[in-house]
Structures are given as structure tokens and as C-alpha cells.
C-alpha positions as CSV (number, residue, x, y, z in Angstrom):
1,M,-0.2,0.0,-0.2
2,E,2.8,2.3,0.3
3,M,3.0,2.6,-3.6
4,P,0.0,4.9,-4.2
5,V,1.5,6.9,-1.4
6,E,4.7,7.1,-3.1
7,K,2.8,7.2,-6.3
8,D,0.8,10.1,-5.5
9,A,3.7,12.1,-3.9
10,M,5.4,11.9,-6.7
11,I,2.6,13.0,-9.2
12,K,2.1,16.0,-6.5
13,Y,5.7,16.6,-7.2
14,L,5.9,16.1,-10.9
15,Q,2.9,18.4,-10.6
16,A,4.7,21.2,-8.7
17,S,7.9,20.7,-10.9
18,L,5.9,21.7,-13.9
19,E,4.1,24.7,-12.3
20,R,7.6,25.6,-11.8
21,A,8.8,25.2,-15.0
22,R,5.6,26.7,-16.4
23,E,6.4,29.9,-14.5
24,H,10.2,29.8,-15.3
25,E,8.8,29.9,-18.8
26,I,6.1,32.7,-18.2
27,E,9.4,35.0,-16.7
28,A,11.2,33.6,-19.6
29,V,8.8,34.9,-22.4
30,R,8.2,37.9,-20.5
31,A,12.1,38.7,-20.2
32,R,12.6,38.4,-23.9
33,A,9.9,40.2,-24.4
34,S,11.3,43.1,-22.5
35,C,14.6,43.0,-23.9
36,E,13.0,42.9,-27.5
37,E,11.5,46.0,-26.7
38,K,14.7,47.7,-25.1
39,L,15.9,46.8,-28.2
40,T,13.4,47.7,-30.4
41,G,14.5,51.4,-28.2
42,K,17.8,51.3,-29.0
43,D,17.6,50.8,-32.8
44,E,15.1,53.6,-32.7
45,K,18.2,55.6,-31.1
46,I,20.7,54.2,-33.5
47,T,18.6,54.8,-36.5
48,A,17.8,58.5,-35.5
49,L,21.9,59.0,-34.3
50,E,23.0,57.7,-37.7
51,Q,20.2,60.0,-39.4
52,N,22.0,63.2,-37.5
53,I,24.9,61.9,-38.2
54,R,24.3,62.3,-41.7
55,E,22.1,65.6,-41.9
56,R,25.5,66.6,-39.7
57,D,27.9,65.6,-42.9
58,D,25.4,67.4,-45.3
59,V,25.8,70.4,-43.3
60,I,29.6,69.9,-43.1
61,N,29.7,69.1,-47.2
62,R,27.2,72.4,-48.0
63,K,29.9,74.4,-45.7
64,E,33.4,73.0,-47.6
65,D,31.5,73.3,-50.7
66,M,30.6,77.1,-49.6
67,I,34.0,78.1,-48.5
68,R,35.6,76.5,-51.9
69,A,33.4,78.5,-54.0
70,S,34.3,81.4,-52.1
71,A,38.0,80.7,-52.3
72,E,38.1,79.8,-55.5
73,S,35.7,83.3,-56.2
74,H,38.5,85.2,-53.9
75,E,40.9,83.9,-56.3
76,I,39.4,84.9,-59.2
77,E,39.0,88.3,-58.4
78,Q,42.2,88.4,-57.2
79,R,43.7,87.5,-60.8
80,N,41.2,90.2,-62.2
81,V,42.6,92.7,-60.3
82,I,46.5,91.6,-60.7
83,Q,45.5,91.9,-64.8
84,E,44.1,94.5,-64.0
85,K,47.0,96.3,-62.4
86,C,49.3,94.8,-65.1
87,S,47.6,96.5,-67.7
88,E,47.8,99.4,-66.1
89,M,51.4,99.4,-65.4
90,K,51.9,98.8,-68.9
91,A,50.1,101.7,-70.3
92,L,51.9,104.2,-67.7
93,R,55.1,101.9,-68.7
94,T,53.6,103.1,-73.0
95,E,53.2,106.7,-71.4
96,F,56.8,107.2,-69.8
97,D,58.8,105.6,-72.9
98,D,56.7,108.2,-74.9
99,I,57.4,111.4,-72.6
100,S,61.0,110.0,-72.1
101,M,61.4,109.7,-76.1
102,T,59.7,113.2,-76.5
103,L,62.4,114.5,-74.2
104,R,65.8,113.1,-75.6
105,K,63.8,114.6,-79.2
106,T,63.9,117.9,-77.0
107,Y,67.0,117.7,-75.7
108,Q,68.6,116.8,-78.9
109,I,66.8,119.4,-80.2
110,L,67.6,122.1,-77.6
111,D,71.4,120.9,-77.9
112,S,71.6,121.6,-81.3
113,T,70.2,124.6,-81.5
114,F,72.3,125.3,-78.7
115,R,75.5,124.3,-80.6
116,Q,74.5,126.6,-83.4
117,L,74.9,129.3,-81.3
């Protein structure tokens, strides 16, 4: 007759073990859901940060382009100013040469006139 008692005790023990296993499984499912929820939030944050980085890179690239364009424009302006100044200097040099030649001719005429006197 001890067999039925042992059998009943074993059944109760197995039922209690099964119940604990179910509770552990429920806790594991909840923990997994919680982790997945946290990971989903992290994924969204990572995606937002990546988007923010891309936007900042775009801003930096646009600023670099603007700086490069400004520098090129400034360089072109400087070249134009230099070319203009060179043209002015050439014109002044030509004018100076003309005046110098006129003065030489005038000197020669005066020298010749004074020698004749």
C-alpha cells in the first residue's frame, strides 16, 4: 500500500515541478519581450543618431563647398585685379617711354640749337 502514497507524492512532486517550469517559462517569455522592447528602442535611437550624423555630414559638406567656392571666387577676383594692375602698369610704362622719347628729342633739338648759337 505504500506504492500509492509514493505514487501520489511523486505525482504531486511532478505537478509542482511542472508548475515551476511553467512559471519559469512565463518569466523567460516576459524577460525576452522586455529585452526585445529595449532593443527596439535602441535600434530606433541608433537609427536616429545615424540620421543625425548623415545630416551633419551634409551640412559640413555644404559648408566646405561654400568655402571652396568663396575661395575660388576670391582667387578669380584677385587674378582680375592683378591683371588690371598689370594693364595699368603697361599703359603707364608706354606713356613713360613716350614722354622719355619726347624729352630726348627735345633735348637733342635744344642741344643742336645751342651748338648752332
